[in-house]
C-alpha positions as CSV (number, residue, x, y, z in Angstrom):
1,M,-14.9,8.1,-46.1
2,E,-12.1,10.3,-48.5
3,I,-10.8,13.0,-47.7
4,E,-9.8,14.8,-50.9
5,Y,-7.0,17.7,-50.1
6,S,-5.8,20.7,-52.3
7,V,-3.6,24.2,-52.3
8,D,-4.7,26.6,-54.9
9,G,-7.3,25.0,-56.4
10,K,-5.2,21.7,-57.6
11,K,-6.4,18.8,-56.0
12,F,-3.3,16.6,-54.6
13,K,-4.7,13.4,-56.0
14,D,-3.7,15.1,-60.0
15,Y,-0.1,15.0,-59.0
16,G,-0.3,11.4,-57.5
17,V,-0.2,12.6,-53.8
18,Y,-1.7,10.9,-51.0
19,V,-1.9,12.0,-47.3
20,S,-1.2,9.0,-44.8
21,S,-1.5,11.2,-42.3
22,S,-1.4,14.8,-40.6
23,S,-1.7,16.6,-37.4
24,G,-2.5,20.0,-36.6
25,I,-5.7,20.3,-38.2
26,L,-8.1,19.2,-35.6
27,A,-5.6,20.3,-32.2
28,G,-7.2,23.3,-30.0
29,L,-5.4,26.8,-31.0
30,K,-3.4,28.3,-28.6
31,P,-4.8,32.2,-27.7
32,K,-2.3,34.6,-27.2
33,T,-1.6,36.2,-24.7
34,R,-3.9,39.1,-23.6
35,L,-3.1,42.7,-22.7
36,Q,-1.5,42.1,-18.7
37,V,-1.2,45.5,-16.1
38,E,1.0,45.3,-13.4
39,W,0.5,47.5,-10.2
40,E,3.8,47.6,-7.7
41,D,1.6,47.5,-5.1
42,E,-1.4,45.0,-6.0
43,N,-0.7,41.3,-6.1
44,G,-0.6,39.5,-9.2
45,Y,-1.8,41.4,-12.3
46,Y,-4.5,42.4,-14.3
47,I,-5.9,40.7,-17.4
48,D,-8.3,42.4,-19.4
49,Q,-11.0,41.2,-19.9
50,D,-12.9,42.6,-22.3
51,A,-10.6,42.5,-25.0
52,K,-11.3,40.3,-27.9
53,V,-9.5,36.8,-27.7
54,S,-6.6,36.1,-30.9
55,F,-5.5,33.2,-31.5
56,L,-1.6,32.3,-32.4
57,A,-0.9,30.2,-35.7
58,R,-1.0,26.8,-36.1
59,S,1.4,24.0,-37.1
60,I,0.1,21.7,-39.8
61,A,2.2,19.2,-40.6
62,L,1.0,16.8,-43.6
63,T,2.5,13.0,-44.7
64,C,2.2,12.4,-47.9
65,F,2.9,9.4,-50.3
66,L,3.5,9.3,-54.1
67,V,2.1,6.9,-56.7
68,A,3.6,7.0,-60.4
69,D,4.4,4.9,-63.1
70,G,8.0,4.7,-63.0
71,S,11.4,7.3,-61.6
72,S,10.8,9.6,-64.8
73,D,7.2,10.1,-64.2
74,M,8.1,9.9,-60.1
75,Q,10.9,12.8,-60.6
76,E,8.2,14.5,-62.6
77,K,5.1,14.0,-60.8
78,V,7.6,15.1,-57.1
79,N,9.0,18.6,-59.3
80,A,5.2,19.3,-59.8
81,F,3.8,19.1,-56.7
82,T,6.7,21.2,-54.6
83,S,6.1,24.2,-57.2
84,L,2.9,24.3,-55.6
85,F,4.9,25.5,-52.2
86,Y,7.9,27.1,-53.1
87,S,6.4,30.1,-55.0
88,S,5.9,33.5,-53.0
89,G,2.7,34.2,-50.8
90,T,0.4,32.2,-48.9
91,K,-1.6,29.0,-50.2
92,H,-4.8,28.0,-49.5
93,L,-5.1,24.7,-48.4
94,L,-9.0,23.7,-48.6
95,L,-10.0,19.9,-47.0
96,S,-13.2,18.0,-48.2
97,V,-15.1,15.0,-46.7
98,N,-18.1,15.0,-48.3
99,D,-20.5,18.3,-48.0
100,K,-17.3,20.0,-45.5
101,T,-15.0,21.6,-46.1
102,L,-11.9,23.0,-43.4
103,A,-10.3,25.7,-45.2
104,F,-6.6,27.0,-44.2
105,D,-4.7,30.0,-45.6
106,V,-0.8,28.4,-45.3
107,K,3.0,29.1,-46.1
108,L,6.1,27.3,-46.2
109,A,7.4,26.9,-43.2
110,D,10.3,23.9,-43.9
111,K,11.5,21.9,-46.8
112,V,9.0,19.6,-48.4
113,D,11.3,16.4,-47.8
């Protein structure tokens, strides 16, 4: 079973990039704090139970390796691949396995190393 990774419609493997491990993809989401109200003459606090639950952003990390035919090919592939992330705006990351696809809107939070 191979997982196909792509960002903005460009497949990782077209750049010679393969993902060896990932974190944060299937982890549960942490809910945002709902409205809380405290009264001085009451114990504890009241939480709005009718409020819709919304979630904090998740952090995704991909550990990748690159296959190249030599040092100049490697440098070209590294530059081309990292340029996908070093541009403005949100990126669309897709993970496809057989007929299932997970989609994430992502932005680069740190450097590509």
